[in-house]
Backbone as CSV, one residue per row, in Angstrom:
resi,resn,N_x,N_y,N_z,CA_x,CA_y,CA_z,C_x,C_y,C_z
1,UNK,97.019,106.215,125.160,95.841,105.459,124.765,95.724,104.217,125.642
2,UNK,94.505,103.885,125.973,94.285,102.665,126.735,94.346,101.459,125.791
3,UNK,94.387,100.302,126.359,94.460,99.070,125.567,93.235,98.945,124.655
4,UNK,92.056,99.288,125.183,90.826,99.199,124.397,90.847,100.187,123.232
5,UNK,91.315,101.402,123.471,91.412,102.391,122.403,92.388,101.945,121.315
6,UNK,93.478,101.320,121.734,94.455,100.804,120.764,93.830,99.692,119.934
7,UNK,93.089,98.804,120.575,92.427,97.718,119.837,91.419,98.263,118.832
8,UNK,90.664,99.266,119.224,89.688,99.881,118.319,90.408,100.521,117.131
9,UNK,91.502,101.232,117.398,92.258,101.885,116.322,92.864,100.860,115.372
10,UNK,93.390,99.774,115.911,93.978,98.723,115.070,92.913,98.121,114.157
11,UNK,91.731,97.866,114.702,90.641,97.313,113.880,90.200,98.302,112.807
12,UNK,90.145,99.582,113.167,89.774,100.621,112.197,90.779,100.663,111.051
13,UNK,92.068,100.604,111.373,93.098,100.620,110.343,93.026,99.374,109.473
14,UNK,92.783,98.235,110.081,92.686,96.983,109.315,91.488,97.024,108.367
15,UNK,90.333,97.498,108.849,89.150,97.602,107.988,89.396,98.548,106.817
16,UNK,90.012,99.686,107.087,90.286,100.656,106.022,91.239,100.068,104.986
17,UNK,92.217,99.294,105.427,93.151,98.663,104.504,92.453,97.621,103.640
18,UNK,91.557,96.847,104.219,90.802,95.853,103.453,89.900,96.548,102.435
19,UNK,89.273,97.652,102.824,88.423,98.401,101.895,89.256,98.904,100.717
20,UNK,90.436,99.446,100.991,91.303,99.903,99.898,91.707,98.742,98.996
21,UNK,92.000,97.587,99.567,92.344,96.417,98.759,91.184,96.024,97.849
22,UNK,89.974,96.022,98.385,88.798,95.653,97.586,88.585,96.665,96.459
23,UNK,88.765,97.954,96.756,88.639,98.978,95.719,89.658,98.740,94.608
24,UNK,90.904,98.472,94.985,91.950,98.221,93.987,91.656,96.960,93.178
25,UNK,91.177,95.914,93.834,90.866,94.667,93.148,89.738,94.868,92.135
26,UNK,88.674,95.544,92.574,87.540,95.792,91.688,87.971,96.676,90.518
27,UNK,88.793,97.685,90.786,89.304,98.564,89.723,90.078,97.746,88.694
28,UNK,91.025,96.947,89.168,91.901,96.176,88.273,91.108,95.165,87.444
29,UNK,90.337,94.356,88.109,89.575,93.316,87.410,88.457,93.934,86.583
30,UNK,87.807,94.956,87.119,86.706,95.590,86.399,87.142,96.175,85.068
31,UNK,88.185,96.999,85.081,88.650,97.578,83.819,89.244,96.505,82.910
32,UNK,89.879,95.504,83.485,90.451,94.436,82.672,89.395,93.682,81.891
33,UNK,88.256,93.396,82.520,87.206,92.633,81.851,86.229,93.510,81.073
34,UNK,85.884,94.659,81.625,84.867,95.488,80.974,85.347,96.121,79.674
35,UNK,86.613,96.466,79.597,87.127,97.125,78.400,87.949,96.207,77.495
36,UNK,88.041,94.931,77.839,88.930,94.041,77.085,88.492,93.860,75.630
37,UNK,87.239,93.989,75.322,86.781,93.795,73.952,86.547,95.093,73.195
38,UNK,86.933,96.212,73.771,86.615,97.503,73.144,87.474,97.796,71.923
39,UNK,88.692,97.317,71.891,89.575,97.564,70.760,90.197,98.949,70.754
40,UNK,89.961,99.751,71.781,90.539,101.095,71.874,91.992,100.970,72.313
41,UNK,92.871,101.688,71.613,94.280,101.656,71.991,94.792,103.073,72.247
42,UNK,95.766,103.161,73.120,96.447,104.419,73.425,97.936,104.131,73.357
43,UNK,98.628,104.796,72.444,100.065,104.590,72.238,100.378,103.115,71.954
44,UNK,99.500,102.456,71.231,99.713,101.064,70.857,99.353,100.064,71.941
45,UNK,98.924,100.527,73.097,98.525,99.628,74.186,97.006,99.663,74.324
46,UNK,96.409,98.528,74.657,94.955,98.520,74.823,94.539,99.380,76.028
47,UNK,93.416,100.061,75.882,92.923,100.940,76.937,92.682,100.177,78.240
48,UNK,92.184,98.939,78.140,91.914,98.178,79.348,93.187,97.943,80.145
49,UNK,94.315,97.752,79.472,95.579,97.518,80.187,96.046,98.798,80.873
50,UNK,95.939,99.926,80.172,96.391,101.199,80.744,95.566,101.555,81.981
51,UNK,94.265,101.351,81.916,93.421,101.694,83.057,93.517,100.668,84.178
52,UNK,93.730,99.412,83.842,93.739,98.405,84.901,95.093,98.276,85.595
53,UNK,96.186,98.241,84.862,97.478,97.977,85.495,98.144,99.235,86.050
54,UNK,98.542,100.206,85.224,99.100,101.423,85.834,98.027,102.214,86.596
55,UNK,96.781,102.100,86.160,95.695,102.816,86.830,95.495,102.362,88.262
56,UNK,95.576,101.060,88.501,95.400,100.556,89.861,96.570,100.985,90.743
57,UNK,97.750,101.169,90.163,98.887,101.667,90.937,98.598,103.081,91.434
58,UNK,98.064,103.913,90.564,97.733,105.288,90.949,96.654,105.287,92.026
59,UNK,95.630,104.470,91.850,94.555,104.379,92.843,95.116,103.913,94.187
60,UNK,96.008,102.934,94.164,96.591,102.418,95.399,97.435,103.476,96.106
61,UNK,98.244,104.207,95.360,99.088,105.240,95.973,98.223,106.338,96.587
62,UNK,97.223,106.794,95.856,96.321,107.819,96.384,95.600,107.288,97.630
63,UNK,95.170,106.037,97.583,94.496,105.435,98.740,95.394,105.314,99.949
64,UNK,96.629,104.920,99.750,97.564,104.791,100.867,97.872,106.162,101.471
65,UNK,98.054,107.161,100.630,98.293,108.516,101.149,97.091,108.968,101.985
66,UNK,95.890,108.713,101.500,94.686,109.061,102.260,94.659,108.326,103.599
67,UNK,94.937,107.023,103.581,94.937,106.252,104.823,95.969,106.795,105.813
68,UNK,97.147,107.127,105.321,98.193,107.630,106.210,97.825,108.968,106.833
69,UNK,97.136,109.817,106.078,96.801,111.144,106.582,95.536,111.157,107.439
70,UNK,94.559,110.311,107.120,93.248,110.410,107.765,92.891,109.255,108.699
71,UNK,93.470,108.078,108.499,93.019,106.907,109.252,94.074,106.410,110.239
72,UNK,95.292,106.271,109.789,96.331,105.678,110.612,96.791,106.649,111.696
73,UNK,97.077,106.113,112.878,97.552,106.894,114.015,98.834,106.246,114.516
74,UNK,99.835,107.067,114.795,101.099,106.569,115.316,100.999,106.455,116.838
75,UNK,101.095,105.230,117.342,101.067,105.018,118.786,101.907,103.800,119.119
76,UNK,102.331,103.739,120.359,103.156,102.626,120.813,102.254,101.447,121.161
77,UNK,102.692,100.258,120.808,101.925,99.058,121.155,102.213,98.577,122.571
78,UNK,103.225,99.159,123.207,103.535,98.799,124.588,102.419,99.272,125.504
79,UNK,102.196,98.499,126.544,101.202,98.906,127.530,101.805,99.962,128.431
80,UNK,101.236,101.157,128.406,101.735,102.246,129.235,101.483,101.968,130.703
81,UNK,100.382,101.285,131.016,100.067,100.975,132.402,101.087,100.000,132.987
82,UNK,101.486,98.985,132.197,102.483,98.032,132.679,103.835,98.692,132.870
83,UNK,104.197,99.592,131.949,105.474,100.293,132.046,105.505,101.164,133.301
84,UNK,104.391,101.787,133.619,104.318,102.619,134.834,104.451,101.773,136.085
85,UNK,103.865,100.585,136.084,103.975,99.696,137.237,105.393,99.176,137.408
86,UNK,106.074,98.884,136.292,107.430,98.359,136.368,108.403,99.414,136.876
87,UNK,108.165,100.684,136.553,109.032,101.748,137.010,108.880,102.010,138.499
88,UNK,107.715,101.743,139.046,107.446,102.035,140.467,108.045,101.028,141.399
């Protein structure tokens, strides 16, 4: 990969990570506030807690797996052009 391609890929990965963070934040805060007054309980715990706290963990894990499989690319940050010049 050229330096420009690496920079584009790094920005793509950073944007995708920020999007996942925003999704997790909205999930956590949204369920925490939207269901806090519902009074629904599951196994003695309020529904808002179950959906917001362990739920955001599940969303985050699924999101990270998706990012690793579809967005992130394994590449060296070393400049291949510089390494070729140093060897010559």
